[in-house]
C-alpha angles and dihedrals in degrees: 000000000000112000123210123176122233093254099040088126088075085082086073096064101034119100126231090248091056093049093050092047104042105025114112134197104212116030138185094247105174138013127189093191089157092059120218139301086261096056137346090225093060091097125164138180129200129210124199133207106211095181134088095245134069114256126208110215098180108138092025121124136221104197139174117220089232088056099251120124104026107172127186105207127219132186142030133292116214121229111287095357142115138256115205120207115192122190121246098337144010098258096081089099132010087250123091108254121231088217141005120222141177135226127064134252119240115241090221092062143280135218105226121189128195109212127185127226088279089054089251114151109246098171141349143180126248121276123257127015122007105278095205141019131077119245095188094053094029093234115160133236110248134193108243098175110040095171093068131059117284087226085080112095090214091061087074140060142159120273107249101175128108094249128245139235095316117106138191122240089279099046100263117143113255112234094217141060109256113185089000140087122287091215137095111254109238109235089321126134128194109265107242119240120268109267132176125200119179130194101245102175140013127187112182096161108064100098096069133087092005128021104259123139128269113224147182121210123205127196128209103224103171142354137108126311091274119031126196110202096189106149095030112152132188114197138179135188099246124071131306086042099195113066095180137346118192109218099172136059110292114180118198134161132226108276093031123133123221116201120199106201117200097209100139094249117178089247135015107248147149104266097178129020095193125095114301087042113210127211121185113218123206097192103093127252130313119279112260090205119058125325144157125222126198136181116213124193123205091008115205095007130104088262098055110145137165111247099182141358133197135171132188136181143191113208114328114012115241119248092243093050091047089052094048090046091050091049090050090052089052092054094048095247098109139031131201132333126355127255114279114232096175113140091008105172124226110283093009114131139197103241133186112246097212116017089202092058133071125174093163091237137107087255088080090070137066132185108264107203095208108017125230110232115204100351136075117302098256109163095201114131136200114214119234120272097228120207137143143188131220119223140170139065118326104197127193098246102019128025130197119180135181116228112213117194100164128028102140096259133099090254088079137034119321133180121207090214090057135278090270089069092067108104111170145004133207121191120198125191109195086342093306133108095192129038151179109234094212091054107027100032097228138078138174112255099226088047090055088052095044096239098115144011125253087243091059096045095045090054099051122101088228116023114203098243142318129217119221127194099210089175088065100038117016093200134033123191110222121193135179128197119196120193126194129209095269091058095253112137141184129197127209120194131192133175111231121201132165102240089151096169104035094066111216090349098120097040092232129127104245092081089073084087094054109064121191088250091058093044091054092048091049091049092051098041094046092054099042133081114258117270119245092248090052092050090048092052092048089047090053093048091044093051091055099043101016090212110099125082116246094222097070105181098022094062090046093051089046095057103026128079105193089201094049109029120181114268126243127214099207144010095265099050121094130186116274094253124114093231091059100043098101093180088074090060119071123190085257090057093050095066087064095060117091092219127031094232088166084088087075104020100052098256 
């Protein structure tokens, strides 16, 4: 960086003779005679080599007329560079001193002389009180005209800036310019550090068929220890072009992930500044056709640069994306064809194989069947843990049950990679997905009603209901196979039998409908005399229809053997017992019964 002192314009009015007589090679350029905010004893002095050659100052002296300090110098000052002396130790500033010295400067002023190895005076400060610097605010005394003798009072002034990155021993900003120019930089700004951000994962397929969130994942590949991504912009070809532009301090580190979530928030904003960093994007989801994505660093500044570019397509590439891709190829930020997202399945992403490698080609990416938001793109997968429960009313003569393969609890199917990784389901009853009730003894409920097909019902996670004829087949083998997006599957099998009164005795699932409390009630009621209100109810129904026996339970027990119930030949037939003839009881009749035994007896 070119350094020019504030009063460099003095050169214009100085004559050749003055320059020859008064110009100096090494100057005393800055004095912190007041110390720092941390301590008044943390004093420092700076020398400046104004020539185009390195100068060895070993054997030179920086000496106060009162004898303190008296510093024997050692070392070399590079051309147009600085030499920092710190008092007592190297903790005065956050910089590394070129030399440590002892002896304090008086606050009332010092006459400092810079002497070469032959004891010739090279430079000095004015006599008397310090003519610049501020003790109260700890502002340094700086050299404003290095080409004339430091003995001249107009060669000095008080530093009026706000300081820079240099701190004192307690972290306070030093109001001075140690080891740096005392000038104002003319229309120059500090060049930002080199940073590289890569697009590490893209998932444009999560909104369909279920409402998950599309995302873009960025990886911080390189940069300084602390990186400020203010003016980071991520752009695309389709509208709106700007996906996100960061207009505030955004601190990240090398190795961090940044996730852009397309969750239709009201405004785009940083929602988490911890790794992985999260940014909520308001501009809708990603295109499922053809698209370009570009990461811009220092957007809208003189240092704007493209850090990474990726394009993808499904089917034919659009004209706009083709032109953007060709332009990227000309700039050297992309090579060859775009990534192919044809047949991209739900939750599948395009993930960078090696975050540290970027060849600017589609070969940098692979199809990640489940995605890995905010973490390394590890394609490992865990298969589903398949399980189901059977629920519903298992009646004595006809049984309909609900099969539940997924209810969000550990009682049913889970997946270590997340429920979203579950892709497909397959139910089999006695190794069949479809059936004939007369021959096979079971049937899907919605198939019977004509509202669905057996293919549709056997591939749901939770079919509506299934009818079993336990009189034809005492046991049915029910199995469920769950498959995830990677193709990994797991099968769970359970034998289901009726066993309505021997709770849990058969190990099947149908007893779920017959709780111990219901068994206890049935046992009590079927072995007890009818209650007066039950007799009255039956009497009332009987008088209306003249069809139902007065002795409700007595007749049932006289004709029914619970361990050897009469068989039925089809789903519509019922035993020739008044109690089981459900057509004799309407909904209006049931409200007269003390117990709704139709739960069990097909009412």
